[in-house]
N, C-alpha and C positions, 0 to 999 in steps of 0.2 A: 134501805136508805143506806148510802155512801157518809162513813163518819168523816168530815172535812178537820184535818188536822188544825192547830189552834197556832196561829203564826203571829211572831213579833219582831220588831226591829226596828232600826233608826233610818230616817228617811229624811236626805237633805233636798231642800228647797230654794233652788239656785237660780238665778238668773240677772239679768242686767235691771238697773235701778228702774223702780215704778211701772212694773208690768203686772201686779197683783198677787204677789207672794204671799204677805200677810193675811190678806181678803182671802185667799186660800186656804193659809192656816187657821185662820177663824172659822172658815167655812167646815173644815173638815171637824177641829177639834168641837164646834155647836158653842162657843163661847170666845168672847174678846179676851184673847191672851197677846197678842200683838196689834200694836197702832198703826193706825193707816191715815193716809192723808194724800190730796192731788201731789204732793211735793215728790221728786226725787231721793232716794237715800235718806228716808224717814226712818228705817229700822237701821239701828245702829249696834245693837247687841245681839250675838248668836242668842236664839230664843228658843226653847223647848216646849213645843205643843205637843200635849199627849190626847190622840183622838182614840178612844175605844169604841170596838165593835163586836157584837157576838163572836166572829168567824177570827179575831186578831186583833191587836194594838199596834196603830202606827205612832213611832215616839219622832215628830215632825222638827227637824232644825230649822227654823226659819232665821235667815241671814241678811245682814246689809248685801248690797248688789255688789255682784263678782264684776269687778271692771280692770282695764288693764293698769298697769299701774305706772303713774305718772313718773316723769323724772323727779329728783330729789329737789330740784329748786321750785317746782309748781305744786308738790303734794303736801299737802300739811299732814302733824303729826296725826290728826284726827284721819284724814283720808286712809293714811298709809294703816292705820289700828283696822279700819272698816275692810279694808282688802285682807288684812291677815286674819280676822274673823272670819270673813267669808271661805278663805282657803281652809280654815281650821276647821269647818263644819263638814268636811270631806272625810276626817278621819274617823275611821269607826265606823258608816256607816254602811248599811246593806244595798240601798238603791237610793240613786238622785232623779228630783224631779226638775227636768226644764222647763222653766215658767216663760212663755213668749206672747207677745200681744196678736192675736188673729190678724192675719193680713202684714205681718210686718216679721223682717229677718233680714239682720245686717252682721256689721264685722263684729259688734258685742256679743250676738246671739253665738254666732261662730268660735268666738273666743271662749265664752262661757260652755259651751258643747264639748272643745276641745279639750279644757280643763276638766272635765268630767270625764270623758274617755281617758284621758290620761291617768286620771287616778283610778281607771280600771273599774270603774262602778258602771252597771247597768242603768241607763238613762231611758226615763220613759217622758214624754215630750209632753206636757202639756200646754194647750194653746187657747188661752184665756180671752176671753170678751169676746165669744163668738156671736154674742148678742147684740154686738154692735156694728158687726159688718153690715153695711147697707146693700151689697150684692153677695146673697147667700150661695149662688152660681158659683162664685169665686172661691169658696172654701177648699172644693176638693182637688182642684189644679195647682192651689197655694201648698196644699200638705203635700201632693206629690212630688211637687219642686222642692220643697224644704227636707223632706226626707231622701231625696236622691243622692246617693254617696254617703249617707250617715246610717249609722246603725242605732236603730231606738228600740226599746224593750217594749214599747207601747205607746201607741199615738191618740190621744184623748183630746178633742174639740171641749171646752166647757166654758160656762160662765160663774167664776167663783162667787160673784155678787147676788146671782139668783140661785146659786148651788144647783144647778142644772149639769147634769154629767159626772157627779162626783161619785155615784154608786160602782161607775162601770171603772172608773179609775181605781177607787181603793181594791177592786175586786183583784186588778192586773198587779198593783203594787205589794199585794200580800203574796201574791205566786214569787216573787222574789224576797222575802223575808225567811229566816230560819223559822224550823216547827220548835215553839217554846212556848212558856205561859207567858204572861203577862208581866211587862217590866215595871209598871207601874198600878198603883189602886185604882178599881173603876171611876173611883169620885176624884181622880187627880187631872187634873188640866194643864199644868205646867209645872217646871222645876223652879219658876220665880218667886221670889218673897213678894208680900202684899206690898212691902215698902218699895220693892222697884217697881212693882206695876202701878204704884200711885205715882211715882215719878215720871214713868211713860204715858201716864193719862193726862198730868199736866203739860208735857212735852209737845203730844197729840194735837192739842190744842192752843200751842204756841204757833204750831206749824199751819192749822187749820185757818186761824184768825189772822197772821201776819203774811200769808201770802207770800207775795213776793218782796215785800217791804223791807225783811227781815231775812239775811239769808242764815246760813248753818252756824252762826256766832251764837246760838244759845244752849243752854243744856239747865237739866234741872237735877238740884241736890234734896234730900228730903232730909230735913234736918230734925225734924221730930215725928215719930210715929208710937201713940200712945193708946191703948186700950182703956177706955173710961166706961165699966159698965156694959151698955151696948152703944156705945159711941167710941170713933176713932179720930182722935185729934192728931191732924196731920197739919205741919208746917214745912211747906218746900219753898226752897230759895230759886229762883230763875236767876242763872248766871249770862251776861251780856259780856262783850271785850269793850265798849265802848259808851260814855255817857248818853250818846246821842241816840244809841241801840236800848238806852235804859227808857226815855223819854218813849221812843216809839211802843214799847211792852206795857209801860203804865198807860199810856193814852191820856186825852185829854180830862182832866178831873179823876184821872184813874179808873175811867169808864171800862177801858179794854182790859185793865189787870184786872177787876171784876167780873167781866166776862169769861174770861179765862179762867178764871177760880169755879165760878159758877158751874161753866160745863163740865170741867172736869172732875167736880165734886158729884155730879150726877151720873158721871159714868163710874165714879169710885164704889158709889152705895149699889150701883146695878150689880157692878163685880165685887163687891166684897160682902151684899145682902147685908149691910149695916147703915145708921147713920153716921154721916161724916162731918166733922167740923174742921175745915181746910182754911189754913192762912198764908197767904204767898205774900214774899218777897222777890223784888228785883236789886241783882247787887253786879259792880263792873271787877272783873278781873281781866285786865288786859292779855289778850295774845294767849287766851287759857286752849283755843282748838289746836293750838301748833307747840304746845308744851307738855311731853310726856310726862311730867311730874303731875300738873294739873290734871292730866284725863285719867291719872291712876288715882288721884285723891276724889273725883266723880263718878268713879266705879266703872272706867274703862280699862278691864285687865286681861290679857291674854288668856 
């Protein structure tokens, strides 16, 4: 029997907003380390998800969506920070996964591909959501069309949500990683702290509950994170930019805020394997998303 060398390395998960990068990261890790919602640009931070297999370890860098810089007049400090985080994810990685939605390819996908090739990385094309294609016979012509004139290290149609096609994808990715021991322990799934993940769980519920009602003018700051015996006591502040937004988040009689807190608490208990007592407050800080100092205060560091 031929001995397969153990491989480990960093894998950038790149693509335009809302193509399923976070869902793919969670599926490969086998646990929820990156928040998911139907809203574009849900992911704001460069986040490491650690996927360990018998034959190797993928250190996945799940990033904000990579997209063209807007002019200074239209891009907020938050938008510019997210683009820096996405580009920063390319530093020190061994291979990149370019995630696209099955049946679609436009200028934004071309831009992401060219950014990856420009960084000198092998690019594995991950065609996500193939289960949603109504006409399955259109898949092969589509793959041929988007592969023409482009150099991919592998092409993998998958469904991250249904976890299909992942085994073959992992096999391809491992061939591009260096032969070395695992970079993290077998039981480690992310480099982020529980405090950080708690904030993300609250933010995920904001994105899910508020839909189109509130744009990206919310962020979450964890003011308290205490271990009390077998209980975690967590205090989360939801920051908005205007009083009207505060009213939307709180909802009639506080109903919406209670729903956000309740669902976030359930997610935290599942992830942390512990009882959680969660308190939430909503506060206003005008223009925080276009204020570099405020972003640093809320944990958005390069």
